[in-house]
C-alpha positions in Angstrom: -49.3 -13.8 -21.1 -51.4 -16.9 -21.7 -54.7 -15.1 -22.3 -57.2 -15.3 -25.2 -56.1 -11.7 -25.9 -52.7 -10.2 -25.3 -51.6 -6.5 -25.6 -51.7 -4.4 -27.5 -55.5 -4.6 -28.4 -57.2 -1.6 -30.0 -60.2 -0.5 -27.9 -63.6 -0.3 -29.5 -64.4 3.4 -30.3 -67.4 5.7 -30.6 -68.7 8.2 -33.2 -70.4 11.4 -32.3 -74.2 11.5 -32.2 -76.4 14.6 -31.7 -78.8 13.4 -29.0 -79.9 10.4 -27.0 -82.6 8.7 -29.1 -85.8 7.1 -28.1 -84.8 3.5 -28.0 -88.2 2.5 -29.3 -87.2 3.9 -32.7 -83.6 2.5 -33.0 -81.9 -0.8 -32.2 -81.7 -1.3 -28.4 -78.8 0.5 -26.7 -77.0 0.1 -23.4 -76.3 3.5 -22.0 -73.3 4.3 -19.8 -71.8 7.5 -18.4 -68.9 8.8 -20.5 -66.0 9.0 -18.1 -63.5 11.8 -18.5 -60.1 10.1 -18.1 -57.6 7.9 -19.8 -59.0 4.9 -21.8 -57.3 1.8 -20.3 -57.4 -1.9 -21.1 -56.3 -4.2 -18.3 -54.7 -7.6 -18.8 -54.0 -9.9 -15.9 -52.4 -13.3 -16.1 -51.5 -14.3 -12.5 -48.9 -11.9 -11.1 -48.5 -10.1 -14.4 -50.8 -7.1 -14.9 -50.6 -4.7 -17.9 -52.4 -1.3 -18.1 -52.6 -0.4 -21.8 -53.5 3.0 -23.2 -55.8 3.7 -26.1 -52.7 4.0 -28.3 -51.4 0.7 -27.2 -48.6 2.0 -24.9 -48.1 0.6 -21.3 -49.2 2.8 -18.4 -47.9 0.7 -15.6 -45.2 3.0 -14.4 -47.6 6.0 -14.0 -50.2 4.3 -11.9 -48.6 2.0 -9.2 -51.6 2.4 -6.9 -54.0 1.1 -9.6 -51.8 -1.9 -10.1 -51.8 -2.6 -6.4 -55.6 -2.3 -6.1 -56.2 -4.5 -9.2 -53.9 -7.1 -7.9 -56.2 -7.5 -4.9 -59.5 -7.4 -6.7 -59.2 -9.0 -10.2 -59.5 -12.7 -11.0 -56.3 -14.4 -11.9 -56.9 -14.3 -15.7 -59.0 -11.5 -17.2 -59.0 -8.7 -19.8 -61.1 -5.6 -19.1 -61.8 -2.4 -20.9 -62.4 0.8 -18.9 -61.1 4.2 -17.9 -58.5 5.6 -15.5 -59.9 8.6 -13.6 -58.9 10.9 -10.8 -61.5 12.5 -8.5 -60.9 15.6 -6.4 -63.4 17.5 -4.3 -66.3 15.3 -5.5 -65.7 15.5 -9.3 -63.4 14.2 -11.9 -60.2 16.2 -12.5 -58.6 15.6 -15.8 -55.7 18.1 -15.1 -54.7 16.0 -12.0 -54.8 12.9 -14.2 -52.5 14.3 -16.8 -50.0 15.3 -14.1 -49.4 11.5 -13.6 -47.6 11.2 -17.0 -44.3 12.4 -15.5 -40.7 11.2 -16.1 -39.8 11.2 -12.4 -40.7 8.1 -10.4 -40.6 10.1 -7.1 -43.2 12.6 -8.5 -45.4 9.7 -9.7 -45.3 8.0 -6.3 -46.1 11.3 -4.5 -49.1 11.9 -6.7 -50.2 8.3 -6.3 -50.7 9.1 -2.6 -52.0 12.6 -3.0 -54.3 12.1 -6.0 -54.9 8.4 -6.5 -56.4 7.2 -9.7 -59.2 4.7 -10.0 -60.0 2.2 -12.7 -63.6 2.0 -13.8 -64.6 -1.1 -15.8 -67.1 -1.0 -18.6 -66.4 -4.1 -20.7 -65.3 -7.6 -20.4 -63.1 -9.0 -23.2 -61.8 -12.3 -21.7 -62.1 -14.3 -18.5 -60.0 -17.4 -18.0 -59.7 -19.2 -21.3 -62.8 -17.7 -22.7 -62.9 -14.7 -25.1 -66.0 -12.5 -25.0 -65.0 -10.4 -28.0 -67.6 -12.1 -30.3 -70.4 -12.0 -27.7 -73.0 -9.3 -27.9 -72.9 -6.3 -25.5 -75.7 -7.7 -23.5 -73.8 -10.9 -22.7 -70.6 -9.1 -21.9 -72.3 -6.7 -19.6 -74.1 -9.5 -17.7 -70.9 -11.4 -17.3 -69.0 -8.2 -16.2 -71.6 -7.3 -13.6 -71.5 -10.9 -12.2 -67.7 -10.7 -12.1 -67.5 -7.3 -10.6 -69.5 -8.0 -7.5 -68.4 -5.7 -4.7 -64.7 -5.6 -5.6 -64.4 -4.2 -9.2 -65.5 -0.6 -9.8 -68.2 -1.0 -12.4 -69.7 1.8 -14.5 -73.5 2.3 -14.2 -75.6 1.2 -17.2 -79.2 1.3 -18.3 -81.3 0.5 -21.3 -83.8 3.2 -20.5 -83.3 6.3 -22.7 -85.1 8.6 -20.2 -82.7 7.5 -17.4 -79.7 8.1 -19.8 -81.0 11.6 -20.6 -81.2 12.3 -16.9 -77.7 11.0 -16.4 -76.5 13.2 -19.3 -77.6 16.4 -17.4 -77.0 15.3 -13.8 -73.6 13.5 -14.0 -71.9 16.5 -15.7 -71.8 18.1 -12.2 -69.4 15.3 -11.2 -67.1 16.1 -14.2 -68.3 13.4 -16.5 -68.2 13.9 -20.3 -71.7 12.8 -21.5 -73.2 9.4 -22.3 -72.1 6.4 -24.4 -74.6 4.2 -26.3 -73.7 0.6 -27.0 -75.8 -1.5 -29.4 -76.9 -4.5 -27.3 -76.5 -7.0 -30.1 -73.0 -5.8 -31.2 -69.8 -7.8 -30.6 -66.6 -6.0 -29.3 -65.0 -4.6 -32.4 -61.4 -3.5 -31.7 -60.5 -0.2 -33.4 -64.0 0.3 -35.0 -66.4 3.1 -34.2 -69.5 1.1 -33.5 -70.6 3.0 -30.3 -72.3 6.3 -30.0 -71.2 9.2 -27.9 -73.5 12.0 -26.7 -71.4 14.9 -25.4 -72.3 18.3 -24.0 -72.0 21.2 -26.5 -72.1 24.9 -25.8 -71.2 28.2 -27.4 -69.3 31.2 -26.2 -68.3 34.6 -27.6 -64.5 35.0 -27.5 -62.0 37.7 -28.4 -59.6 36.8 -31.2 -56.3 38.0 -29.9 -53.8 36.1 -32.0 -53.2 33.5 -34.7 -50.9 30.8 -35.8 -50.0 30.4 -39.4 -50.8 27.1 -41.1 -47.8 24.7 -40.8 -47.8 23.6 -44.4 -47.8 27.1 -46.0 -45.6 30.2 -46.1 -46.1 32.4 -43.0 -48.6 35.1 -43.8 -50.5 33.2 -46.4 -52.9 30.9 -44.5 -54.2 30.9 -41.0 -53.8 27.6 -39.0 -55.8 28.6 -35.9 -57.2 31.6 -34.2 -56.3 32.2 -30.5 -59.2 32.9 -28.2 -59.5 35.0 -25.1 -62.0 35.8 -22.4 -61.9 38.6 -19.8 -62.2 38.0 -16.1 -63.9 40.4 -13.7 -60.7 42.5 -13.4 -60.7 42.9 -17.3 -57.6 40.7 -17.6 -57.7 38.8 -21.0 -56.9 35.1 -20.5 -56.0 32.7 -23.4 -58.7 30.0 -23.3 -58.0 28.0 -26.5 -58.0 28.0 -30.2 -60.4 27.5 -33.1 -59.3 25.9 -36.4 -60.2 23.3 -38.9 -60.9 25.9 -41.6 -61.1 24.8 -45.3 -58.0 25.7 -47.3 -59.6 28.6 -49.2 -61.0 30.1 -45.9 -57.5 29.9 -44.4 -56.1 32.1 -47.1 -59.1 34.5 -46.9 -58.5 34.8 -43.1 -54.9 35.6 -43.6 -55.9 38.6 -45.7 -58.8 39.7 -43.5 -56.8 39.7 -40.3 -53.5 41.2 -41.7 -54.5 44.7 -40.6 -54.9 43.5 -37.0 -51.4 42.2 -36.7 -49.6 44.3 -34.1 -46.1 44.8 -32.8 -47.2 47.3 -30.2 -48.8 46.7 -26.8 -50.7 43.5 -26.3 -52.5 42.0 -23.3 -50.5 38.7 -23.6 -47.0 40.4 -24.0 -44.5 42.3 -21.9 -45.6 44.6 -19.1 -49.3 44.0 -19.8 -49.1 40.5 -18.4 -50.7 40.0 -15.0 -49.9 37.4 -12.3 -51.9 34.2 -12.8 -52.9 35.2 -16.4 -53.4 32.3 -18.9 -51.0 32.9 -21.8 -50.5 31.1 -25.1 -47.6 29.2 -26.4 -46.0 28.2 -23.1 -43.5 25.4 -22.5 -44.9 22.3 -20.6 -44.2 18.6 -20.4 -46.3 18.0 -23.5 -44.7 20.9 -25.5 -40.9 21.2 -24.9 -40.5 24.4 -27.0 -42.5 27.6 -27.1 -45.2 27.7 -29.8 -44.8 30.7 -32.0 -47.9 32.9 -32.5 -48.8 36.3 -34.0 -50.4 38.9 -31.8 -53.6 40.6 -33.1 -55.3 43.7 -31.7 -58.1 42.2 -29.6 -60.9 43.9 -31.7 -62.8 41.0 -33.3 -65.3 38.6 -31.6 -66.1 35.1 -32.7 -68.7 32.7 -31.5 -67.3 29.2 -31.0 -68.7 25.8 -29.9 -67.1 24.0 -27.0 -67.8 20.9 -24.9 -66.0 21.3 -21.6 -63.7 23.6 -19.8 -60.8 22.6 -17.5 -58.1 24.1 -15.3 -60.2 25.7 -12.6 -60.3 29.5 -12.5 -59.4 31.0 -14.9 -60.6 28.0 -17.0 -59.8 27.1 -20.6 -61.5 25.0 -23.3 -60.5 21.3 -23.1 -60.5 20.7 -26.8 -60.1 22.8 -29.9 -63.2 25.0 -30.3 -65.5 24.9 -33.3 -66.1 28.0 -35.4 -69.8 29.1 -35.4 -69.9 32.7 -36.7 -68.3 36.1 -36.4 -70.0 38.5 -33.9 -69.5 42.1 -35.2 -72.3 43.1 -32.8 -70.3 42.2 -29.7 -67.8 44.4 -28.0 -64.6 42.5 -27.0 -64.8 43.7 -23.4 -68.2 42.0 -23.2 -66.7 38.6 -23.7 -66.2 37.3 -20.2 -66.2 34.1 -18.2 -69.7 34.7 -16.9 -71.2 33.3 -20.1 -69.6 29.9 -19.5 -72.0 27.3 -18.1 -71.3 25.9 -14.7 -73.1 22.5 -14.2 -74.8 21.7 -10.9 -72.4 19.9 -8.6 -73.0 16.2 -8.2 -71.3 13.6 -5.9 -68.8 11.6 -7.9 -69.0 8.6 -5.7 -72.8 8.4 -6.3 -72.1 8.0 -10.0 -70.3 4.8 -9.4 -73.6 3.4 -8.0 -75.8 5.0 -10.7 -77.5 7.1 -8.1 -79.5 10.2 -9.0 -79.1 12.3 -5.9 -77.9 15.9 -6.0 -75.5 17.5 -3.6 -75.5 21.2 -2.7 -74.2 23.4 -5.5 -70.9 24.9 -4.7 
């Protein structure tokens, strides 16, 4: 490729921030929706197009429909930063997106027709012989908006903090992940966390129904993670995720505290107690070729955890590792149900592409 930038290029990254600030008190920011998909840098040089993942690996074979669309919409020589997303039933669907990473070309081609992905552009790194990497965000955005016109799918953006806060609440109903803040005077800094990400955060009370031992210690001496469960309306306990990231001393303390709950008897995630459609821990999938060992605990203790998003439909699970908040000795395990999880008001995904603020009927 005869471009000012050639793959792999590390994307510019963001660091967590608690809340969207009043821009009158901080350096000016450009706010954009935080898309819930695969980060993707696009390089085009004539007939050659490369889709690069955040880690620098090529994504071309997994998204043939995206390549075909970009071939008809991009200028001949360009480098863009953006996100690959899949929308189903009016909202982003991360599960459907992950299904595209599959070894079988026939499966990929089928999904490309059934659940086509879209590329959303949010930064311009190069155009023709010119690199925009050293230009400020404001210049890059202006050039990107001019380039996009009606052909390139461009993320909405605003410098108004009140609008950004409105987007933060409203766009979640379309499956978006929060809001990104970009300093208007900052250059594009590959691999550096110069952006700000404002993500949704919630808490839930969960049943602790299992554990995994810490990988670097003797089994039984230190807890690696606690396995979390929530009951559905039929009182079936579903595995919804894990909570970990404990200090070394706390891991050892937890091993001692929870030892009395270890059971070899009946357990809601084992044997005849398992129900059809129940979410269970440790299963084999395309990301995990072997079953993950875990230790069953009597489901008697309740913990409050922080989480950002759920995924997987009904019954849902936490998208990322949950964060420990506190033990809840005042809660009965059977009271830990799905009803406590927030369900955002539905919002039309296509409207997000245009920065519109129009609600659809809640589902």
